[in-house]
Structures are given as C-alpha cells and as structure tokens.
C-alpha positions in Angstrom: -92.8 41.1 -54.0 -95.2 42.1 -51.4 -98.2 44.4 -50.6 -97.5 46.7 -47.4 -100.6 47.5 -45.5 -99.8 50.6 -42.7 -102.6 50.6 -40.2 -103.0 53.5 -37.7 -99.5 53.8 -37.1 -98.2 56.3 -34.5 -94.5 56.8 -33.7 -93.5 59.3 -30.7 -90.2 60.7 -29.8 -90.9 61.8 -26.3 -94.2 63.5 -26.2 -94.2 64.4 -29.9 -95.6 62.5 -32.7 -93.1 61.6 -35.4 -95.8 59.9 -37.2 -99.4 60.4 -36.6 -101.8 57.7 -37.2 -100.7 56.5 -40.6 -102.7 54.7 -43.0 -101.6 53.3 -46.3 -101.9 50.1 -48.8 -99.1 50.0 -51.3 -99.6 47.5 -54.0 -97.2 44.6 -54.8 -94.7 46.0 -57.5 -95.8 49.5 -57.0 -93.2 52.6 -56.9 -94.5 54.5 -53.9 -93.1 57.8 -52.7 -93.0 59.6 -49.2 -92.9 63.0 -50.0 -92.4 66.2 -47.7 -90.5 68.7 -46.2 -87.6 68.1 -43.7 -88.8 66.8 -40.3 -92.4 65.9 -41.9 -91.9 62.3 -41.0 -91.3 60.3 -44.0 -87.9 58.8 -42.9 -89.4 57.9 -39.8 -92.4 56.0 -41.4 -89.7 54.6 -43.9 -87.4 53.4 -40.8 -90.3 51.9 -38.7 -91.3 50.1 -41.7 -87.5 48.9 -42.1 -87.8 47.8 -38.2 -85.1 50.0 -37.2 -87.9 52.1 -34.9 -91.0 50.3 -33.0 -93.9 52.1 -33.4 -96.1 52.7 -30.3 -99.5 52.5 -31.9 -100.6 50.8 -34.9 -99.8 47.7 -37.3 -97.4 46.9 -40.2 -98.2 44.1 -42.6 -96.1 42.7 -45.4 -98.5 40.5 -47.5 -100.8 38.9 -44.8 -97.8 38.9 -42.0 -97.6 41.1 -39.2 -94.4 42.3 -38.8 -94.8 44.8 -35.8 -92.1 42.6 -33.8 -89.9 41.3 -36.6 -86.2 42.3 -36.4 -84.7 44.1 -39.2 -82.5 41.2 -40.4 -85.7 38.9 -40.8 -87.7 41.5 -42.8 -86.2 40.5 -46.0 -86.0 44.2 -47.0 -83.4 45.9 -49.1 -82.1 49.4 -48.0 -80.6 52.1 -49.9 -79.4 55.1 -47.9 -78.8 58.6 -48.6 -74.9 58.2 -47.9 -75.1 55.0 -49.9 -73.1 53.3 -46.6 -70.7 51.6 -48.9 -67.6 49.8 -46.9 -64.5 51.5 -48.5 -62.2 49.0 -47.7 -64.1 46.4 -50.1 -64.2 46.0 -53.3 -67.5 46.4 -55.3 -67.8 42.8 -55.4 -67.3 42.4 -51.9 -69.7 45.4 -51.1 -72.6 43.9 -52.9 -71.5 40.2 -51.7 -71.7 41.4 -48.0 -75.5 40.5 -47.3 -75.3 37.3 -48.8 -72.4 36.2 -46.7 -74.3 37.3 -43.7 -77.3 34.9 -44.9 -74.6 32.0 -44.9 -75.5 31.6 -48.8 -72.8 29.2 -50.5 -69.7 30.8 -52.5 -70.9 29.5 -55.8 -74.2 31.1 -55.3 -72.7 34.4 -53.8 -70.7 34.5 -57.1 -73.8 33.9 -59.5 -75.9 36.5 -57.4 -73.5 39.1 -57.0 -72.5 39.0 -60.9 -76.3 39.1 -61.9 -76.7 42.0 -59.7 -73.9 43.8 -61.1 -75.0 43.3 -64.4 -78.5 44.9 -63.7 -76.6 47.8 -62.7 -74.1 47.9 -65.6 -71.0 47.7 -63.1 -69.7 43.9 -63.7 -66.5 45.3 -65.4 -65.7 47.0 -62.1 -66.1 44.1 -59.8 -62.4 44.6 -58.4 -62.4 48.4 -58.0 -62.4 50.0 -54.9 -65.2 52.6 -54.3 -63.2 55.6 -53.7 -61.8 54.9 -57.4 -65.7 55.6 -58.5 -68.2 58.2 -59.4 -71.1 59.2 -57.2 -73.4 57.7 -59.8 -71.3 54.4 -59.7 -71.4 54.4 -55.8 -75.1 54.5 -55.9 -75.1 51.8 -58.3 -73.0 49.8 -55.9 -75.7 50.5 -53.3 -78.6 49.5 -55.2 -76.9 46.3 -56.5 -76.3 45.3 -52.9 -79.9 46.2 -52.0 -81.3 43.8 -54.7 -78.8 41.2 -54.4 -81.0 39.6 -51.6 -83.9 39.3 -53.7 -85.8 41.2 -51.1 -89.5 41.3 -51.0 -89.6 45.2 -50.5 -87.1 48.0 -51.5 -86.7 50.7 -49.2 -84.8 54.0 -50.4 -84.1 57.1 -48.2 -83.2 60.3 -50.4 -80.9 58.0 -52.6 -79.9 60.9 -55.2 -79.7 63.7 -52.6 -75.7 63.6 -52.8 -75.7 63.7 -56.6 -75.2 66.9 -59.0 -78.6 68.0 -60.9 -77.6 66.1 -64.5 -76.6 63.0 -62.6 -79.7 63.2 -60.4 -81.9 62.9 -63.4 -80.2 60.1 -65.0 -80.1 58.1 -61.9 -83.7 58.7 -61.2 -84.5 57.5 -64.5 -82.4 54.3 -64.3 -83.8 53.6 -60.8 -87.4 53.9 -62.1 -86.4 51.3 -65.0 -84.6 49.1 -62.8 -87.7 49.1 -60.5 -90.0 48.4 -63.4 -87.9 45.5 -64.4 -87.5 43.7 -61.4 -91.0 44.6 -60.6 -90.2 45.0 -56.9 -92.4 47.0 -54.2 -90.5 50.0 -53.4 -91.1 52.7 -51.0 -88.9 55.8 -51.7 -88.4 58.9 -49.5 -87.5 62.4 -51.1 -88.3 66.0 -50.4 -87.9 66.7 -54.1 -91.4 67.4 -55.8 -90.0 66.9 -59.4 -88.2 63.8 -58.5 -91.4 62.2 -57.0 -93.8 63.4 -59.8 -91.3 61.7 -62.4 -90.7 58.4 -60.8 -94.0 57.4 -58.6 -96.9 55.3 -59.3 -98.4 56.9 -56.3 -97.2 59.6 -53.6 -98.0 60.4 -50.1 -97.7 63.7 -49.0 -96.6 64.4 -45.2 -96.9 67.0 -43.1 -96.0 67.1 -39.3 -96.3 63.4 -39.1 -99.8 63.6 -40.9 -100.4 62.1 -44.3 -102.1 65.0 -45.9 -103.0 63.4 -49.6 -102.3 60.2 -51.2 -102.6 59.5 -55.2 -101.0 59.4 -58.6 -98.7 62.2 -59.6 -101.1 64.1 -61.6 -103.9 64.0 -59.1 -101.5 65.4 -56.4 -100.4 68.0 -58.7 -103.9 69.0 -60.3 -106.2 68.2 -57.4 -104.4 69.2 -54.2 -106.7 68.6 -51.0 -105.5 71.6 -49.5 -103.3 74.7 -49.7 -100.1 73.0 -48.1 -100.3 70.3 -50.9 -100.8 72.6 -53.6 -98.0 75.0 -52.2 -95.5 72.3 -51.9 -96.0 70.0 -55.1 -94.5 72.3 -57.6 -95.4 76.0 -57.7 -98.6 77.8 -57.7 -100.5 81.0 -57.3 -102.7 81.7 -54.4 -105.2 84.7 -55.0 -107.3 86.3 -52.6 -110.9 85.8 -53.8 -114.5 86.3 -52.4 -117.3 83.9 -53.0 -120.8 85.5 -53.1 -124.5 84.3 -53.5 -124.5 80.6 -53.8 -127.3 79.2 -55.9 -128.6 75.8 -54.4 -130.5 74.7 -57.9 -127.2 75.1 -60.1 -124.7 74.6 -57.4 -122.7 77.6 -58.4 -121.7 80.8 -56.8 -120.4 84.0 -57.9 -116.7 84.6 -57.2 -115.0 87.9 -57.3 -111.1 88.3 -57.8 -109.8 91.7 -58.1 -112.2 93.5 -60.3 -113.5 90.5 -62.4 -116.5 88.4 -61.5 -117.2 84.9 -62.8 -119.4 81.7 -62.0 -118.1 78.8 -60.3 -119.2 75.3 -59.5 -118.8 74.6 -55.7 -119.0 71.4 -53.6 -121.1 72.7 -51.2 -122.9 76.1 -50.1 -120.4 78.5 -49.1 -119.9 82.4 -48.6 -117.1 84.5 -47.9 -113.0 84.8 -48.2 -111.7 81.9 -50.4 -108.2 81.0 -51.9 -108.0 80.9 -55.6 -105.1 78.5 -56.6 -104.2 78.0 -60.2 -100.7 76.9 -61.6 -98.3 79.6 -63.6 -98.8 77.2 -66.9 -102.4 77.5 -66.4 -102.2 81.1 -66.3 -101.7 83.1 -69.8 -101.3 86.7 -71.0 -103.5 88.7 -73.1 -102.9 91.9 -75.0 -106.8 92.8 -74.5 -107.9 94.2 -70.9 -110.8 93.7 -68.6 -113.9 91.4 -69.1 -115.9 88.4 -67.3 -117.5 85.7 -68.5 -116.0 82.8 -70.5 -112.5 84.2 -70.8 -112.2 86.9 -67.7 -109.2 88.5 -67.8 -107.5 90.7 -65.0 -105.3 94.1 -65.6 -102.0 93.8 -64.4 -98.3 95.2 -64.8 -95.2 93.1 -65.6 -92.6 93.2 -62.8 -89.9 90.7 -63.7 -89.4 88.4 -66.9 -87.2 85.5 -66.8 -86.0 83.6 -69.5 -85.5 79.8 -68.4 -84.7 78.1 -72.1 -87.7 76.6 -72.9 -90.1 78.6 -71.0 -90.3 82.2 -69.6 -91.5 83.1 -66.3 -93.3 86.4 -66.0 -94.4 88.3 -62.6 -97.2 90.1 -62.9 -98.7 92.6 -60.2 -102.3 92.5 -59.9 -104.8 95.3 -58.6 -104.5 95.4 -54.8 -100.9 94.5 -54.9 -100.8 90.5 -55.2 -98.3 89.3 -57.5 -98.8 86.1 -59.9 -96.3 83.9 -61.7 -97.2 83.0 -65.6 -95.0 80.6 -67.3 -95.0 80.2 -71.1 -93.3 78.6 -73.8 -90.6 80.9 -75.1 -90.9 82.7 -78.1 -88.1 85.4 -79.2 -90.7 88.0 -80.3 -92.8 87.7 -77.2 -89.8 88.0 -74.6 -88.5 91.1 -76.5 -92.2 92.4 -76.0 -92.2 91.9 -72.4 -90.5 93.9 -69.9 -91.1 95.4 -66.7 -93.7 98.1 -66.5 -95.7 96.7 -69.3 -99.4 96.6 -68.8 -100.9 93.5 -69.6 -104.1 91.4 -69.0 -104.2 88.0 -67.1 -106.6 85.1 -68.3 -107.4 83.3 -65.1 -109.0 80.3 -66.6 -111.2 79.5 -63.7 -112.1 75.9 -65.1 -108.5 74.9 -64.6 -108.0 76.2 -60.8 -108.8 74.9 -57.3 -110.6 77.0 -54.8 -110.0 76.6 -51.3 -111.8 78.1 -48.1 -110.4 80.9 -46.5 -108.0 78.8 -44.2 -106.7 76.7 -47.0 -108.0 73.4 -45.6 -111.0 72.5 -47.7 -111.4 72.2 -51.4 -114.6 73.9 -52.7 -113.8 73.6 -56.3 -111.6 71.0 -57.9 -109.5 70.9 -61.1 -111.8 71.0 -64.3 -114.5 70.2 -62.0 -117.5 69.2 -64.7 -120.0 68.3 -61.9 -120.6 68.2 -58.3 -120.8 64.8 -56.5 -123.9 64.1 -54.2 -123.3 64.8 -50.6 
C-alpha cells in the first residue's frame, strides 16, 4: 500500500495536452476517483500512472520513490480494465494465476494465493470453469482477483462497471468498495458516472479538457462546486439568471434579484452585475402561496411536466421570463394528483442552500450554506 503524488504532470498527444499540469496527493488506503466526461483526460492520467504512457513534464511518486522511468511491470500495480481483458482459453484459476507465473512464483504459493484471491471475490467454487460460461459480474470478479492476487501497492480501475447492466452495476460497485476497504489498498478509479463516483469514493477529482477542476469529498464536490462545469457535471442542478446589486462592505452582503424577487446574500467579495444562481432540484420546493421576499422568497411559476420516479417526483416549472427549473420532491399520492401541467405554483428558492457564480460561471461568489466570509 502506497500513497501517490502527482506533481505538475503534463502529457501531450502531438500539440494537444491530454493532461495539463496535474497535481494530486492520494493517501494510503484511499479510494480516489478520477471523474469527468469522455475525452477529459481521466484515462490518460490513469495510464500515465500505470506507466503505459510517459509524461513529458512533471513527476510521479509511489511513496518516496520516483517512478517516472520505471516500466509497467516493475511498478507493482494491479489493473482492472473496462473490457476485463480475461483470457477466454484459460480457466478461472489459470486467469488469476497468470500474473504470479510471470513473476516466477512457486507452484505451492501460486495455489495458495490464487485460492485466497478467489475466496475474497467468492469464486473459489468456480476455479475450473471457463470465463465464457460465466456472467458479466463473475467475469468482473475474475479481473478483480487477478489484480489483487499479485498483492499490488496500488490498484488502478478503468471504467470497470461500464459493460454491466444497471442492477449489476449497483451490486458490483458496493462489492468493489467493500473489497477495497477490507484489503485497505490504495485505489484509483476512473469513471464518467457521477452517481457511481459519489457512492464509492473517499475523494474525487473532476477533470475537464485535461485540467483538474476540483478535488474533494463527494459531499463537497456535490454541494460546493467551484465552477459551473463541476456544478453541471455532478448530478443535476438549476442555473437561474440573477442580477447582483448594491454591495455593502460593512456586512459583506449584496442584494440579488431573481425574476421578480429580491433577496440579500453574503458574498465572498465585492461584486455587482449579472450572476448565475445554482441550486439542486431537491433544494427547491413548491408552495401554494405566491410572491414574497425575505426569509422564504418565492417565485411564481407554471408547472410544465410532472414525472413520477417511484420514491420521488420531478416537477418542471416555468418561471417568469421563460427559464425552467426542475424540482425534486418525495412522492405523495395526494400531491402527485394535484400537480399537473398548467397549474400555477410558487417556487421557494432557499438562498442559503444555493451557490452563486459570476456571470461566466468561473468564480464562486457565494458557497452553499455560507455562514460567514473568509478574510481576504
């Protein structure tokens, strides 16, 4: 088990930067996720850590050891790929034993370690079966066993659940998380699935176009995004046009107008002009009472659609000026029957639960439940 330090790592593909000055410190035993859309650089960074790619700039350390020039087979990493990379002509046992044979481990030790790894992933009873006779989830377990049997210092996982159906993904992600904690192995996990990242990670790095946008715990990333990209990529959020007016230096607050409602909000710095009010669907709520400013400001709107999703219902509401917001509430039979397209409602906007960005979405002017302003 090792900690991992990534210092100013840049990887080029021609003149394009696949990774741009990445800096990370991943603690021993941490489950760390690289998250972002396709083409953002997360797999490039993972493959650079593994040694499949060589960075042009910066340094990588496993513990205190610089591994910049260390070849893949000497980095002592376990790797789980998106397509599993299982040998179809080998049995389960032979697949898991493959990496040990390459290390010239004795036959008795191979038997012991392979069976221990298969016990961990609950496949010991299938040791002699061919992979083609097994389900996708069982094949994924073979890949996991093969990765951990070599007793790696670092476990790297590249979209390991993307080929599984929705229910099996949920089951396998819980199993992977449980396995990682039991083995206490430093794990770096790549996914584009925000829910998956939030569910399994100790910390997450969000990437866009090769640049790390934010690093934090799942709740920090979700509730306190540092820019519009992170807020938009992690889960679902509403972006509402706003106008910030007079800033009061003594109280470090300003007035903010959203549609026909004016509220007072704390700001991290003096700012006036156009802004973006960002709030999650579950942080908005509906009221039957219209209008209002102050502690519970409400904006009049019209229901467009109501979507029943089992435990919750999602309501799309059109606000004055034409913008639409999505509201998520727990399902209620009476409530669901009352809501329908065209119904007039009021939306409670809960400013204390919002994030406010500048007009370009690059800077946070107010964080979630901001209770005070840090000194500049």
